[in-house]
Backbone as a ProteinNet text record, in pm:
[ID]
protein_1_A
[PRIMARY]
MTTEIQRFQSTRRLSRVVLHGDTVYVAGVTASRSSGDIGEQTADVLGKIDDYLASVGSARDKLLSVQIWLKDIQRDFAGMNAVWESWIPEGAVPARATCEAKLASPDLLVEIIVTAAR
[TERTIARY]
1509.4	1506.4	1363.7	1371.9	1280.1	1290.3	1190.5	1213.1	1132.3	1171.5	1091.1	937.6	914.4	759.8	764.7	793.9	733.5	612.4	563.3	416.5	437.3	372.1	385.6	279.9	270.7	119.8	3.3	0.1	-60.7	-172.6	-307.3	-447.9	-404.2	-518.3	-593.6	-664.8	-696.4	-770.8	-689.3	-580	-482.4	-371.7	-270.2	-138.8	-184.2	-115.4	-113.7	-43.3	95.7	210.3	232.5	268.2	344	466.6	593.2	685	728.5	761.1	757.4	922.2	1063.9	1161.8	1165.8	1149.2	1171.5	1004.8	876	757.7	682.8	662.5	563.6	409.5	270.2	152.2	109.9	-4.5	-47.7	-142.8	-248.3	-389.9	-454.7	-574	-713.8	-643.2	-610.8	-653.9	-749.3	-838.7	-923.1	-923.1	-998.5	-941.4	-929	-850	-906.8	-1011.4	-1041.2	-1145.8	-1265.7	-1373.2	-1509.9	-1549.3	-1538	-1655.3	-1559.8	-1507.7	-1424.6	-1525.7	-1479.8	-1549.3	-1411.5	-1444.7	-1376.4	-1243.2	-1243.4	-1092.3	-1017.8	-1059	-994.7	-1016.2	-1087	-1028.6	-932.1	-919.3	-801.5	-691.9	-699.9	-552	-468.5	-627.2	-561.7	-542.5	-619.4	-583.8	-365.8	-360.3	-232.7	-112.3	-132.4	-65.5	-17.4	-135.5	-117.9	-42.6	-19.6	13.8	185.3	152.8	330.8	433.1	329.8	381.7	410.8	295.5	274.4	452.6	447.3	561.1	699.3	685.4	820.4	859.5	782.6	806.2	849	865.8	961.5	1084.2	1054.2	1201.3	1107.9	991	933.4	867.2	829.1	804.6	692.4	607	499.7	567.1	682	738.6	791	734.3	769.3	623.1	542.6	424.7	426.5	351.9	333.8	166.1	147.9	-65.8	-114.3	-226	-372.1	-449.8	-552.8	-704	-773.2	-842.3	-885.6	-1091.1	-1111	-1250.1	-1340.5	-1432.6	-1528.7	-1700.4	-1682.5	-1841.8	-1893.9	-1893.6	-2004.2	-1910.1	-1904.9	-1809.9	-1796.6	-1947.6	-2005.6	-2007.6	-2024.5	-1991	-1855.1	-1801.8	-1631	-1509.9	-1522	-1350.9	-1353.5	-1355.7	-1295.7	-1251.7	-1307.4	-1271.8	-1141.6	-1144.6	-1038.7	-907.6	-947.7	-808.6	-765.4	-828.2	-783.6	-662.6	-730.4	-582.6	-496.3	-526.1	-457.9	-355.1	-396.3	-325	-170.7	-221.8	-103.2	-7.2	-89.2	32.7	117.8	41.3	135.5	288	359.3	496.7	456.9	517.2	492.5	634	581.8	657.5	717.1	604.1	554.6	412.9	330.6	199.9	183.8	148.9	117.6	-0.2	2.2	-152	-236.1	-374.7	-474.5	-594.6	-669.3	-803.7	-916.8	-1079.6	-1092.9	-1229.6	-1304	-1449.6	-1495.2	-1662.9	-1732.2	-1751.6	-1807	-1822.6	-1880.7	-1954.9	-2004.3	-1899.3	-1867	-1757.2	-1790.5	-1678.7	-1685.6	-1777.7	-1791.2	-1871.8	-1940.1	-2065.8	-2135.1	-2046.2	-2022	-1934.3	-1797.9	-1716.1	-1632.1	-1653	-1520.9	-1552.1	-1474.3	-1374.6	-1292.4	-1170.9	-1146.3	-1014.7	-941.6	-811.4	-691	-578	-568.1	-439.4	-381.6	-276	-133.6	-75.7	38.4	157	262.9	350.2	500.8	655.9	696.5	884.3	946.9	1031.7	1119.3	1215
2222.1	2133.6	2129.1	2160.4	2173.5	2103	1950.8	1896.7	1943.7	1928.6	1982.2	1863.9	1899.4	1850.3	1823.6	1728.8	1671.8	1670.3	1693.5	1647.4	1620.3	1512.5	1446.5	1438.6	1467.5	1395.2	1515.3	1637.4	1713.5	1818.9	1757.3	1916.5	1975.6	2064.7	2140.7	2102.3	2013.4	1896.6	1807.8	1749.8	1688.9	1638.5	1572.6	1508.6	1382.3	1323.4	1170.4	1128	1162	1107.3	1229.1	1220.2	1341.5	1287.6	1331.8	1243.6	1379.1	1333.3	1447	1358.4	1408.3	1345.6	1195.7	1070.9	952.1	874.7	952.4	894.4	945.5	817.7	855.8	856.3	914.8	958.8	907	820.5	760.3	812.2	912.1	938.9	792.1	836.5	719.3	638	508.4	470.6	378	420	285.1	258	142.5	121.1	188.9	150.1	206.6	147.5	29.3	13.6	-63.8	10.3	-44.2	-129.8	-208.4	-311.7	-434.9	-430.4	-586	-626.2	-688.7	-765	-708.6	-762	-742.8	-754.7	-873.5	-943.6	-831.6	-810.7	-782	-611.8	-526.5	-435.7	-442.8	-465.2	-451.7	-494.3	-590.5	-622.9	-527.1	-421	-332.4	-232.8	-187.7	-58.7	-124.2	-238.1	-277.2	-281.4	-302.8	-275.2	-95.1	-25.6	99.3	111.5	83	142.3	99.4	10.5	-54.8	34.4	59.2	174.8	305.7	351.7	484.5	471.9	373.1	347.2	373.3	310	274.3	415.8	495.8	662.4	718.3	716.5	710.2	667.2	563.2	488.5	406.2	371.1	302	185.5	86.8	-50.3	-127.1	-212.3	-258.7	-307.9	-352.3	-433.8	-291.1	-154.4	-8.2	5.5	-42.5	55.5	58.5	126.2	173.9	163.8	223.4	215	229.6	156	148.2	146.2	222.3	189.7	165.6	99.6	64.2	32.8	72.4	176.2	47.4	-7.2	-117	-38.6	-48.9	18.2	-56.6	-253.2	-341	-395.3	-400.3	-488.9	-608.6	-638.6	-749.9	-896.7	-843.9	-898.8	-911.2	-803.9	-782.3	-798.4	-839.8	-811.7	-947.5	-1072.7	-1171.8	-1237.7	-1167.7	-1125.1	-1065.4	-930.5	-830.7	-896.4	-952.5	-1002.7	-1146.2	-1155.5	-1285.1	-1240.3	-1076.9	-1042.3	-993	-933.3	-827.5	-948.7	-1083.6	-1165.5	-1236.1	-1210.1	-1305.4	-1144.8	-1067.2	-889	-893.1	-849.5	-838.4	-894.8	-911.7	-946.7	-1023.1	-1109.6	-1191.3	-1073.5	-1108.4	-998.2	-841	-806.2	-677.7	-581.1	-680.4	-632.1	-474.7	-416.3	-287.1	-288.7	-139.1	-114.5	-66.4	-160.1	-143.5	-163.6	-58.6	-25.9	-62.8	-135.7	-154.7	-115	-36.5	26.6	38.5	18.1	71.8	198.4	230.5	402.1	375.4	495.8	534.5	547.6	532.9	573.6	670.4	722.4	836.3	794.6	650.2	610.9	452.2	500.2	340.4	219.9	191.8	75.9	62.8	139.5	154.4	1.6	-34.9	-162.1	-145.1	-27.2	-45	80	131.1	252.7	178.8	235.9	193.6	330.4	410.9	481.2	408.8	486.7	385.4	490	488.5	581.3	455.8	511.6	431.8	457.3	418.4	473.8	432.9	521.3	533	450
2197	2065.9	1957.4	1846.7	1774.6	1648.8	1660.9	1523.6	1428.2	1306.2	1172.5	1188.2	1144.3	1070.8	955.9	850.2	708.3	666.8	577.5	493.7	400.4	356.3	227.3	172.8	63.3	6	27.8	78.5	116.9	7.9	76.5	-31.6	75.5	86.7	178.7	274.6	256.1	359.5	493.8	368.9	510.6	403.1	503.8	510.1	469.6	343.6	293	458.3	479.5	591.3	619.9	732.3	810.4	900.8	904.6	982.6	1037.5	1208.3	1279.3	1313.6	1364.1	1415.6	1325.4	1395.5	1395.3	1433.6	1442.1	1405.2	1304.5	1279.7	1100.8	1133.1	1120.3	1089.8	977	939.1	820.8	815.6	793.4	748	736.3	740.1	754.1	559.5	621.6	448.5	376	296.4	226.2	140.1	82	-62.1	-197.3	-323.4	-381	-461.4	-502.9	-555.2	-413.4	-421.2	-304.4	-330.4	-430.6	-512.4	-444.5	-321	-302.5	-162.6	-109.3	15.5	104.8	250.4	376.3	356.8	331.6	233.8	200	56.1	-69.4	-38.2	53.3	75.6	192.8	241.7	357.3	326.3	239.8	186.3	119.1	32.6	-19.9	19.8	118.5	244.4	287.9	342.6	412.6	323.7	172.6	71.6	42.5	56.3	50.7	142.8	332.9	418.9	391.1	316.5	330.5	188.2	130.6	19.6	77.7	175.1	232.6	334.7	467.4	515.6	455.9	321.5	291.1	205.3	206.2	135.9	211.9	359.3	479.9	530	472.1	584.2	663.5	641.3	824.1	675.9	778.2	750.7	861.6	789.2	886.3	1072.3	1069.3	1144.4	1241.3	1218.3	1342.2	1347.1	1268.4	1364.5	1521.9	1550.7	1685.9	1748.6	1689.9	1705.4	1566.3	1598.6	1451	1533	1477.9	1460.7	1345.9	1366.9	1234.5	1243.1	1129.5	1161.3	1075.4	1111.6	1040.5	1015.4	884.2	843.7	943.1	949.3	985.3	1089.8	1215	1283.7	1328	1339	1334.2	1236.2	1135.2	965.9	939.9	967.4	929.8	1024.3	1136.9	1221.4	1219.7	1156.5	1160.9	1052.2	909.6	789.2	784.7	825.9	816.7	944.5	1030.5	1103.9	1087	1023	899.7	795	744.5	628.3	719.5	851.6	892.6	969.5	1027.5	1114.6	998.6	850	790.3	705.8	744.2	713.5	797.8	920.9	1043.3	1099	1099.7	1124.4	1244.4	1306.6	1435	1495.5	1688.7	1728.2	1717.4	1600	1576.1	1570.2	1687.1	1717	1761.6	1690.4	1722.1	1872.5	1951.9	1975.4	1931.5	1909.9	1791.2	1894.5	1843.9	1847.5	1698.6	1724.6	1630.2	1676.2	1606.4	1616.8	1487	1505.7	1398	1370.2	1200.8	1174	1089	1090	946.8	872.7	753.6	638.9	591.1	478.9	366.8	250.9	192.6	115.2	128.3	106.7	154.4	108.1	22.6	-51.5	-8.8	88.1	186.2	334.1	331.6	432.3	550.2	529.5	629.1	587.5	728.9	706.1	867.6	797.4	857	912.8	987	1050.7	1134.3	1104.7	1175.7	1227.6	1323.4	1370.4	1342.4	1289.5	1302.5	1361.9	1439.9	1417.3	1262	1255.9	1103.2	1130.8
[MASK]
++++++++++++++++++++++++++++++++++++++++++++++++++++++++++++++++++++++++++++++++++++++++++++++++++++++++++++++++++++++

Protein backbone atom coordinates (compact mmCIF):
# COMPACT_ATOMS: atom_id res chain seq x y z
CA MET A 1 0.00 0.00 0.00
CA THR A 2 1.46 3.34 -1.06
CA THR A 3 0.35 6.52 0.64
CA GLU A 4 0.55 9.70 -1.38
CA ILE A 5 2.87 12.43 -0.15
CA GLN A 6 1.56 15.97 -0.60
CA ARG A 7 3.84 19.00 -0.24
CA PHE A 8 2.61 22.55 0.36
CA GLN A 9 4.33 25.93 0.14
CA SER A 10 7.43 24.33 -1.33
CA THR A 11 10.65 26.01 -2.41
CA ARG A 12 13.94 24.53 -3.61
CA ARG A 13 14.95 24.36 0.07
CA LEU A 14 11.90 23.03 1.91
CA SER A 15 8.20 22.38 2.01
CA ARG A 16 6.43 24.32 4.75
CA VAL A 17 3.89 21.50 5.25
CA VAL A 18 4.08 17.85 4.19
CA LEU A 19 1.10 15.52 4.41
CA HIS A 20 1.67 11.75 4.35
CA GLY A 21 -1.52 9.81 4.89
CA ASP A 22 -3.03 11.32 7.99
CA THR A 23 0.25 12.64 9.39
CA VAL A 24 1.12 16.34 9.06
CA TYR A 25 4.69 17.61 9.25
CA VAL A 26 5.26 21.35 9.67
CA ALA A 27 8.79 22.66 9.05
CA GLY A 28 10.47 24.91 11.59
CA VAL A 29 8.39 28.05 12.19
CA THR A 30 9.85 31.34 13.37
CA ALA A 31 8.28 34.69 14.16
CA SER A 32 7.39 37.06 11.33
CA ARG A 33 8.74 39.99 13.34
CA SER A 34 11.96 39.28 15.18
CA SER A 35 11.76 42.50 17.20
CA GLY A 36 9.44 41.05 19.87
CA ASP A 37 10.30 39.43 23.18
CA ILE A 38 9.98 35.68 23.77
CA GLY A 39 6.27 35.93 24.57
CA GLU A 40 5.48 37.89 21.42
CA GLN A 41 7.60 35.67 19.20
CA THR A 42 6.15 32.47 20.68
CA ALA A 43 2.58 33.72 20.23
CA ASP A 44 3.35 34.66 16.60
CA VAL A 45 4.87 31.24 15.90
CA LEU A 46 1.96 29.36 17.48
CA GLY A 47 -0.54 31.44 15.48
CA LYS A 48 1.27 30.52 12.28
CA ILE A 49 1.27 26.85 13.29
CA ASP A 50 -2.51 27.06 13.81
CA ASP A 51 -2.84 28.36 10.24
CA TYR A 52 -0.54 25.71 8.73
CA LEU A 53 -2.38 22.90 10.51
CA ALA A 54 -5.80 24.26 9.52
CA SER A 55 -4.68 24.47 5.88
CA VAL A 56 -4.54 20.66 5.74
CA GLY A 57 -7.45 19.83 8.04
CA SER A 58 -5.63 19.52 11.36
CA ALA A 59 -5.47 21.54 14.58
CA ARG A 60 -3.44 21.99 17.76
CA ASP A 61 -5.45 19.34 19.61
CA LYS A 62 -4.06 16.77 17.14
CA LEU A 63 -0.36 17.48 17.83
CA LEU A 64 1.74 14.35 18.22
CA SER A 65 5.27 15.68 18.66
CA VAL A 66 6.81 19.14 19.05
CA GLN A 67 10.42 20.33 19.00
CA ILE A 68 11.07 23.79 20.41
CA TRP A 69 14.38 25.53 19.82
CA LEU A 70 15.28 28.53 21.98
CA LYS A 71 18.14 30.94 21.41
CA ASP A 72 18.69 31.22 25.17
CA ILE A 73 16.97 28.45 27.13
CA GLN A 74 17.90 29.80 30.55
CA ARG A 75 16.48 33.25 29.82
CA ASP A 76 13.45 32.31 27.70
CA PHE A 77 12.19 28.89 28.86
CA ALA A 78 9.67 30.24 31.39
CA GLY A 79 8.38 32.98 29.07
CA MET A 80 7.92 30.56 26.17
CA ASN A 81 6.17 28.04 28.44
CA ALA A 82 3.72 30.68 29.71
CA VAL A 83 2.51 31.27 26.14
CA TRP A 84 2.65 27.58 25.24
CA GLU A 85 0.58 26.53 28.26
CA SER A 86 -2.17 29.05 27.44
CA TRP A 87 -2.22 27.84 23.80
CA ILE A 88 -2.13 24.05 24.11
CA PRO A 89 -5.52 22.43 24.84
CA GLU A 90 -5.81 20.61 28.15
CA GLY A 91 -5.68 16.87 27.62
CA ALA A 92 -3.99 17.21 24.20
CA VAL A 93 -0.38 17.74 25.24
CA PRO A 94 2.04 16.24 22.67
CA ALA A 95 5.41 14.61 23.19
CA ARG A 96 7.81 17.56 23.37
CA ALA A 97 11.48 18.48 23.56
CA THR A 98 12.97 21.91 24.15
CA CYS A 99 16.60 22.67 23.35
CA GLU A 100 18.90 25.63 22.96
CA ALA A 101 20.20 26.36 19.47
CA LYS A 102 21.83 29.04 17.39
CA LEU A 103 18.94 30.14 15.15
CA ALA A 104 19.09 31.46 11.58
CA SER A 105 19.01 35.13 12.61
CA PRO A 106 20.40 36.74 15.78
CA ASP A 107 17.03 38.40 16.50
CA LEU A 108 15.04 35.16 16.45
CA LEU A 109 14.37 33.74 19.90
CA VAL A 110 12.29 30.63 19.14
CA GLU A 111 11.66 28.10 16.37
CA ILE A 112 9.05 25.35 16.60
CA ILE A 113 8.67 22.15 14.55
CA VAL A 114 5.47 20.08 14.82
CA THR A 115 4.07 16.75 13.73
CA ALA A 116 0.32 16.23 13.97
CA ALA A 117 -2.46 13.87 13.00
CA ARG A 118 -5.07 15.07 10.54
